[in-house]
N, C-alpha and C positions, 0 to 999 in steps of 0.2 A: 504494500500500500504506500501512499504518498507520505510526505512529511507531516507528522502529527501536529506541527505548528503552522500549517498552511495559512498564510494570510495573517499571522499573529503579529501584533505590535505592542507597544508599551502601555497596556491597560489590562485590567482583569475584570471578570464578571463572575457571578455565582455559577456554580455548576448547574448544568441542565438536568442532572440526575442520571441514574443508572437503572437499567433493566436487570433484575436479578437473574433473568434467564440468559443474559448476554455473556458471551465469552469470546476469546480470541483477540489477537493483537490489533486487528483492524477496528474492533469496537472500542477498545481502550484508546486507540489513536484518535478516533473521532470524538470520544468523550473528552479527551485531553484538549482537543481543539476548542471545544465549546467552553470548557472550564477557563481557559486562558484567554480566549479571543475577545477582542473588542468589536469583532465583526469584520466583514470584508468591505464595508462601505464607510465612507467618510467624506468630509468636505474636500473639495477638489484640491485645495492648497495644503492640506494637512500633511505633516512630515511622515506620517505612518504609511503613506501610499508608496507602492513600488514604482519603479521608473515606467513600467507598462501602464500603470494607472495614471501617473502624471501626464503621460502622453495624451491621454484622453481628457485631461483636466486643465490644471493651472498652467501648463506649458503654452496654452493658447492665450495670447495676450488679450484678445477681445473678451474671451470668457472670463479671464481673471478680473477684468473690470466689471463685467456683469455680476459676478459673485460678490464683488467688494462694495458696489454702490447700493444705496438704499432706494434709488430711483432708476428705473429701467424704462426706456422708451422704445417700443416696437413700432417701427415706422414704415408706412407705405405698403401695407399688406391688404389683401382682400379680407375684410373683417365680417365674419358671420357671428354677431353677438348672440343670436337666438333669443334676445330680449326685444320684443316689439316696441317697447318704449325707447330703447336705445337705437334700434335700427341696425341694418346691415349696410356695408359700404363697399363699393368697388375699389376704393382706395382710402385708407384711413390709418390713424395711429392709435396706439394704446399705451397709456402710461401706468406703470406699476410703481407704487410707492409703499415702502415698508411692508411688502408682501401682499398688498391689496391692489385692486384695480382702482385707479384714481380717475382717469378720463378715457373715453373712447370717442374719437371724432377725428375729422381731417385736420391736419396742420396744427398739431400740438407743438408748442415750443416749451422745452424744459431745460433749465440750467442744471448743471452738475448731475446729468443723467447719463448712464451708459446707453448708447444708441445701437439698436439692432436693425439692420436693413432687412425688411420683410418683403422686398420686391419678389414677385412671383411666388409668394407664400400665401396660403389660406390660413387665417388665424381664427381658431375656434375654441370653445370651452373644451377642457379635457373630457375624454370619454369616461363613462361611468358604467362599470360592470357589476350588476346587482346580485350575482350569485356565482361563486367559483370556489372549488375545493382546493385551496392553496397547497395544502400539504402534499398533494398528489403530483407536484411538479417533477419529482424524480421518476415518475412513472409515465411520462408523456408518451402517448401513442403506443403504449404497451398492450392496449386492448383495441386495436385499430378496427376490427370487424365485429366487436362485441355488441350484445344487446343488454338492456337494463336487467332483464331477467332471462336466463339465470346468470349470464356471464359477469356483469358488473357486480351484482350482489354477492356472488360467490367469490370471484377472484380479487376484486378491488376492495369493496367494503368489508369482505371477510378475510380471505387468506392473506393478502398483502398488508392491509392496514393493521391487522392484529399483531404483526411483529415489529411495527415501527417503534423505534427508540427516540428519545428527545432529540438526539443529533440528526436523525432522519427527518423529523419535523422541521428542524432548523433549515436543513438543506432544501427540502421541498418548498417551504414557504419562501426561501430566499430566491430560488430560480423563478418561481411564479411571480413574485413581486417585481423583480427586475424585468421579466418578460412583459408584464403589464406596462411598466413605464416605457419600455422600448417600443411598444405598440401604440403609445399615445393614451393609454388609460391612466387617469390620475386618481380615480376613486374606485374602490371595489368592496364588495361584501365577501368576507372570507367565511364560508360555511365549512369549518375545518373538520369536524367529526373524527378527531383523533385524540380526544382528551382522556387517554388511558391513565394518566397521573397528572397532578398539578405541574410536575416538571415538564411534561409534554406541552402543556398549555403555555407555560412561561417561556419555553424555547421558541414557540411560534410567535408569541407576542414580541419577544425581544428582537427578533429579526425583522418584524414588520416595523418596529420603531426605528431600526437602523436603516431601513430601505428608503424612507422618505415618501412612501406611497401613502395616500389617504385611505384608510381602511375602516369599515365597520366590521368589528370582530364578533361574529355570531358564535359565541361559545356553545359548543355542541357536545354530543355524547361521545363516550369512549367505551372501551371494553376492559374487562379484568377487575379483580377485586380492589385495586387501588383507585379506580375511577371515582371521582367525586362530583359527577354530574347529577342534578343541576345545581346543587347547593354551593359549589365553589364559585359560582357567579357572584355571590355576595362578597367574597374576598376580592375579586377583581373590581367590582364596583366601588369598593372602599379604598382600593390601593391604586392600581395602574390606571384605572379609568375614573378617578375621582374628579379630574379636571375636564371641563368641557372645551377648554382652549388648547386643543392638541389635535394632531392628525388622526389619532385612533379614537373611535367611539365603540360602545358596547351594545350588543344585542344578545338574545338567547335563541339558539337554534332549538326548535320545539316541534315535537309531534303533537297531534291533537288530543292532548291529555290535560285534564283539568288541573292536576297537580303541577304540571310543568308550567302552564300558563299562569297559575297562581304565583309561582316563584318569580316569573318575569314581571308580574305586576308589583310584587313586593320589592323587587330590585329596581323598579322604575325604568325598565328597558323594553324596547319593542321586541316582538318575536319574529323569527324567520322560519317559515314552515314549508316543507316539501309536500307536493302531491295531494292537493285537494282533488278528489274524484268521487265516483259513485260509492266506493267503499268507505271513504272517510267522511263523507258529507254528514252522516248522523252525528259524528263527534263534533264537527264544526258547528252544527246547529245547537248542540248541547252547550258548547262554549259561548255561543251567542246568547242563549237563554240565561246563562250564569253571569252575563255581563263582563266576560273576560276578554272579549275582542275589543281592541282599542285602535284609535287612529295611529297610523304609522306602522302597524303590523304588515309584514311582507309575506306574500303567498307565491310560491314558485310552481311553475308548469301549468297548473289549473286545467289540465286536460279532462275531458268527459265530465264537465260540471253542469249541474242543472241551473235553470234560471234563478231559482230560489237561492242557491249558493252564491251566484254572481251578485245578486241583490244584497245579500248579507255582507259580502266583502265591501261593496260600494257603500252601503249605509253605515257601516262601522268605520269608514275611513281607511280601509286597507289598500295596499298597493300590490301590483302584480308584476312578477318577473318572468319573462319568457326566454327560454334558451332554445331558440328555434332550430338551429342545425342539429343539436343533440337530440331534441325531442323527435325529430324526423328520423334520424339515423339509428337511434337506440331503442325505439319502440315505445316511447312514452305515450304517443298518440299524436293526432293532428294538432299542431300548435294553435292555440285558440286566439289568434290575433284578432279575427273578426268578432268572435264572441266577446272579447274584452271591450272592443270599440262599441259594439252594439249595446253594451250595458253601461256605457258612459265612463269606461276606464281606459285611459291611455297607458299602455304597458311600458315598463322599462325592459331593458334587454340584458342578457347574461350569456356567458360562455360555458358555464357548468363544469365540465370535466375535460381536461386535455389529455386524459388517458386514451381518448378516442379522437378528438378533433381540436382544431386550432383555437387558442384563446383570444385571437385578435378581433377587435370590434368591427373591422370591415367585413369579415366573413359573416358575422351575426347580422349586421345591418342589411347586407345584400340578400341574405336568405329571407329576412323579414319582408323586405320590399317585394321580392319576386313571388313569395308564397301568397301574400294577401292579394296581390293583383291577379295571380292565377285563379284564385278562388272566385273573385268577383267576375272576371272575364269568362270563366266557365259557366257561371250562372247566367250571364248574358247570352251565351251561345244556346242555352236551353230555353230562352225566351222569358226568363224571370224578369219581373218588373220591380220598380222601387229599389234599385240596387244601391248599396252603400258606395260612397266615393272611393276611388282608388287612392291608395296611399301615395304621397309624393316623397321625393328624396328629402325634402325639408322635414316632413313628418317623422321619417325614420331617424334622421339626425337628432331631432328633439327627443325621440325615445331613448337614444343613446347618450343623452346629455341631461337636459333639464328634467325629464321624467325619471331618470336615474337618481338625480338629486332629490326629487320629491320622495322617491321610494326609500331612500336612505335617511330621510329627515334632515338633509343638508342643503335644502333649496335656498336658505338664507345665506349660505356660504359659497356655494358653487353651482355649476350647471348652466350658467349664462355668463357672458362678458358684461357684467353690470357694475358700474362704479360702486364701491363699497364692499363688493364680494372679494373673497380670497382669489389670488391670481393663479388659478389652475388653468393653464393656457397651453395649447398645442399649435405649433406652426407646421403646416403640411406643404411639402414641395409640389408645386404645380408645374414647374418647368422640367418635367421628366417625360421620357418617351411614352410612358403609359397614360399620360394625362394631357400633355400639350397638343394643340392650343387649348387654353382654358376658355370654355364657352358658357359654362353654368357651374357655379361653385358648389352648391349642395349636391348636384348630380355627380360632380367629379369626386367628392368625398365618399358618397355612398356607393356609386356604381362603377368607379374607375380605379380608385386607390387601393393600396395594400400597405402593410406595415413599412415597406421600404420608403414610402413617402413621408414618414414621420421624421421631421427634421430636428425640432427642438421642443422640449417639454419643460414647463414650469409647474411646480406644485407649491402653493402658498408663496409664490414669488421667487422660489429658489430654482435655479436651473438644474434639472435632473438628467436631461439629455440635451446635448449641444451639437448641432451640425452633424447629426447622425450617430453620435457616440454617447453612451451613458457616461455621466460625470462621476469621477472618483471611485470607479469600480474596477477591481483587478479581475478582469474576465477570466484569464487562464486559471487562476486559483479557484474562482467560483465553479468553473466547469469541472475541475478535478474533485472538489468537495462533493459535488452533486453525483458524479459517477461513483465515487466511493460509497455514498449513501445508497444509491440504487443497487449496487452490487451486494451490499449487506442485506438489504430487505429481500431481494430476490433469492439469495442463498438461504437465508433463515426460513423463508416461507416455503421453499421447495417449488416455487412457481417456475414453469418452463417458458422462457421467452422464445420467440420465433423471429429472429432478425430479418429473415428473407421471406417469410410467409405472408 
């Protein structure tokens, strides 16, 4: 195995814990890494970075100024604010001040500001992914042809997840968070489902803090006698998540159980629930009668739901997250895009599991756009009347931004380029062969672009990706850590990978 101090620098953290069943030098090595590590991420100019990492960071003079100045002026881009009160602009500027959006308009003059030339860039709010299992990052594409039942439940949720150690959680969450930022996602909901021990939980939270991604951490179930779900959420609410003025916020991953929802209400956090359907609807209705459904609760997938269930979610202020590509590929059911719209709910979008499919927002947006339009147009072919409107590219872009902000309870902070909100901003390259010439900005983002078009990413006003490279991340060391974690989990579980199948 690799160097046990991979990426280590002059700082220490508490140990992430040990699994009593673990043995072998590779497990000791990775636990030693977590015990001593301050993480693989840091501010771009920090001396702990390797030369490789500095080449992506402070060695860039322009970036060094962007990181140093309290005011940053993004100048001359195509600006899609997605706030109708602010407007969209064929050419405008955006001023960031102390991590927040100060102004959005043409011809901003700003003294003592670092200036970013956004010519041929589309400037948008960061994408928001409202449902992803971060810890599974080390298992990407390991179930490329799998179905939800039996494959995912047996192999991923069961066999592989059961042998995760805290170090594996750290590695999986790390590669997922960095991948999110690389793809232009600035906010995500982590439905982790690997809370085997408090040490597993703390390992995942620590790396999210280090990553700089804005995350709603949906504390979820684990397995084994040391699991402390759901009661450990009280510790988290009292400690790590006691402040509202941070990038991480707390939710409770919940099945439709009255005891679990009661814990969420006592902790003062929203719930994040999978799989409302014909089988679980009676439990949902019981929760409604008990007064346990609250505004801000999130419901994922929502396939095969009755009108009464849709009405209950709407009436109680719930939000919906649709993972359209995964729902189609893995057998959850027909993604209920039109059902949500018909019941007055504009859905948010999510990528769910990259054990099967890409986590990038462009894949999810395009699938949503094409599937809804296919459904309406097929109805038209059969002579149906009073058809719903076809989704536009702007509609879908709003699903991936402002609707995601509403779903996560963060609409006052992010989701649009509105003065006063946190500066979660993405610059997309329009002067590339897959997009140029630019004729329609929302259409280019939704129907033409892919992650290679993500040029620069700000989260809370801090540059996390710059001119195509992540800032302050030692990529080779991250990759080695992730491979070591993957190898350990696969070996201990006895799972048989098929690289060429």
